[in-house]
C-alpha positions as CSV (number, residue, x, y, z in Angstrom):
1,X,-45.3,5.2,34.4
2,X,-41.6,5.4,33.5
3,X,-40.2,8.9,33.7
4,X,-38.9,8.8,30.1
5,X,-42.3,7.9,28.8
6,X,-43.9,10.7,30.8
7,X,-41.2,13.1,29.6
8,X,-41.8,12.1,26.0
9,X,-45.6,12.5,26.3
10,X,-45.1,16.0,27.8
11,X,-42.9,17.0,24.9
12,X,-45.4,15.8,22.4
13,X,-48.3,17.4,24.2
14,X,-46.5,20.7,24.0
15,X,-46.4,20.3,20.2
16,X,-42.7,19.5,20.0
17,X,-41.3,16.5,18.2
18,X,-38.9,13.8,19.5
19,X,-35.8,13.3,17.5
20,X,-34.5,9.8,17.4
21,X,-30.8,8.8,17.0
22,X,-32.1,5.3,16.5
23,X,-31.8,5.0,12.8
24,X,-34.8,2.7,12.6
25,X,-37.0,5.8,13.3
26,X,-35.0,8.3,11.1
27,X,-37.3,11.1,9.9
28,X,-40.4,9.9,11.9
29,X,-42.5,12.8,13.1
30,X,-43.9,11.4,16.4
31,X,-46.5,14.2,16.5
32,X,-48.2,12.5,13.5
33,X,-49.3,16.0,12.3
34,X,-48.7,15.4,8.6
35,X,-48.3,11.6,8.4
36,X,-50.4,9.2,10.4
37,X,-49.1,6.0,11.9
38,X,-50.4,4.1,8.9
39,X,-48.4,6.3,6.5
40,X,-45.2,4.9,8.0
41,X,-46.0,1.4,6.6
42,X,-42.3,0.8,5.8
43,X,-41.4,1.1,9.5
44,X,-42.3,-1.4,12.2
45,X,-42.8,0.5,15.5
46,X,-41.1,-1.6,18.1
47,X,-41.9,-2.2,21.8
48,X,-39.2,-2.4,24.5
49,X,-35.9,-3.3,22.8
50,X,-33.6,-2.5,25.7
51,X,-32.9,-6.1,26.5
52,X,-29.3,-7.4,26.0
53,X,-30.4,-9.8,23.2
54,X,-31.1,-6.8,21.0
55,X,-27.8,-5.1,21.7
56,X,-25.8,-4.7,18.5
57,X,-28.7,-6.1,16.4
58,X,-31.4,-3.5,16.8
59,X,-29.4,-0.9,18.7
60,X,-25.9,-0.1,19.8
61,X,-24.5,2.1,22.5
62,X,-23.7,4.9,20.0
63,X,-27.4,5.4,19.2
64,X,-28.5,5.8,22.8
65,X,-29.0,8.8,24.9
66,X,-31.3,7.2,27.5
67,X,-31.2,3.6,28.5
68,X,-33.2,1.5,30.9
69,X,-30.8,0.9,33.7
70,X,-32.5,-2.3,34.8
71,X,-31.9,-4.0,31.3
72,X,-28.2,-3.9,30.8
């Protein structure tokens, strides 16, 4: 398992939320304590977008804190 995924899971397991600079996920509570995944019907939850073809379309370098080093 990738370390960033494990780190995210540990954060959520501790009851904390993950803030996202990625505007696509603005205001999403990843703990899903109040809203469920289905309540976010206006947001498509994406898979791995760290491929160069998504750069400057789905994300840009100013929205990133962590990147997958084997992608760019």
